C-alpha positions as a Markdown table, in Angstrom:
| # | Residue | x | y | z |
|---|---|---|---|---|
| 1 | Met | -55.2 | 92.8 | 75.2 |
| 2 | Pro | -54.9 | 91.5 | 71.7 |
| 3 | Thr | -51.4 | 91.2 | 70.3 |
| 4 | Ala | -50.3 | 92.9 | 67.0 |
| 5 | Arg | -50.5 | 89.6 | 65.3 |
| 6 | Thr | -54.1 | 89.0 | 66.5 |
| 7 | Lys | -55.1 | 92.4 | 65.3 |
| 8 | Ala | -53.5 | 91.8 | 61.9 |
| 9 | Asn | -55.2 | 88.5 | 61.6 |
| 10 | Arg | -58.6 | 90.0 | 62.4 |
| 11 | Lys | -58.1 | 92.8 | 59.9 |
| 12 | Tyr | -57.2 | 90.3 | 57.2 |
| 13 | Asn | -60.1 | 88.1 | 58.0 |
| 14 | Glu | -62.6 | 91.0 | 57.9 |
| 15 | Lys | -61.3 | 91.9 | 54.4 |
| 16 | Ala | -61.0 | 88.3 | 53.0 |
| 17 | Tyr | -64.0 | 86.5 | 54.5 |
| 18 | Asp | -67.8 | 86.9 | 55.0 |
| 19 | Arg | -69.3 | 85.5 | 58.2 |
| 20 | Val | -72.6 | 83.6 | 58.3 |
| 21 | Ala | -74.4 | 82.9 | 61.5 |
| 22 | Leu | -75.8 | 79.3 | 61.6 |
| 23 | Thr | -78.5 | 78.3 | 64.1 |
| 24 | Val | -79.0 | 74.6 | 64.8 |
| 25 | Pro | -81.2 | 72.8 | 67.4 |
| 26 | Lys | -79.7 | 72.5 | 70.9 |
| 27 | Gly | -77.1 | 69.7 | 70.9 |
| 28 | Gln | -76.7 | 69.4 | 67.2 |
| 29 | Lys | -73.6 | 71.5 | 67.0 |
| 30 | Glu | -71.6 | 68.8 | 69.0 |
| 31 | Val | -73.1 | 66.1 | 66.7 |
| 32 | Ile | -71.9 | 67.9 | 63.6 |
| 33 | Lys | -68.6 | 68.8 | 65.1 |
| 34 | Asp | -67.9 | 65.2 | 66.2 |
| 35 | Phe | -68.8 | 64.0 | 62.7 |
| 36 | Ala | -66.5 | 66.5 | 61.0 |
| 37 | Glu | -63.6 | 65.6 | 63.3 |
| 38 | Lys | -64.1 | 61.9 | 62.7 |
| 39 | Asn | -63.7 | 62.7 | 59.0 |
| 40 | Gly | -60.6 | 64.8 | 59.5 |
| 41 | Leu | -62.3 | 68.2 | 59.1 |
| 42 | Ser | -62.9 | 71.2 | 61.2 |
| 43 | Leu | -66.5 | 72.2 | 61.8 |
| 44 | Asn | -66.0 | 75.2 | 59.5 |
| 45 | Ser | -64.4 | 73.1 | 56.7 |
| 46 | Phe | -67.2 | 70.5 | 57.0 |
| 47 | Ile | -69.9 | 73.1 | 56.7 |
| 48 | Asn | -68.3 | 74.8 | 53.8 |
| 49 | Glu | -67.8 | 71.5 | 51.9 |
| 50 | Ala | -71.4 | 70.5 | 52.6 |
| 51 | Ile | -72.6 | 73.8 | 51.2 |
| 52 | Gln | -70.4 | 73.5 | 48.1 |
| 53 | Glu | -71.5 | 69.9 | 47.5 |
| 54 | Lys | -75.2 | 70.8 | 47.8 |
| 55 | Met | -74.8 | 73.8 | 45.4 |
| 56 | Ser | -72.9 | 71.6 | 42.9 |
| 57 | Lys | -75.6 | 69.0 | 42.9 |
| 58 | Lys | -78.3 | 71.7 | 42.3 |
| 59 | Asp | -76.3 | 73.2 | 39.5 |
| 60 | Ala | -76.1 | 69.7 | 37.8 |
| 61 | Glu | -79.9 | 69.3 | 37.8 |
């Protein structure tokens, strides 16, 4: 059973964040996760940074 803190965190996350499902070829998730961790990032942080970098480059074109 979730604790009150867990419930509060879930409620906050639902209000503050959107979720995006990402599908990658089998085995690629671990490759990406390992790369991210070797660079001091979580998988989520790495993906977000990669998206922002790509969008910034496209805006500069």
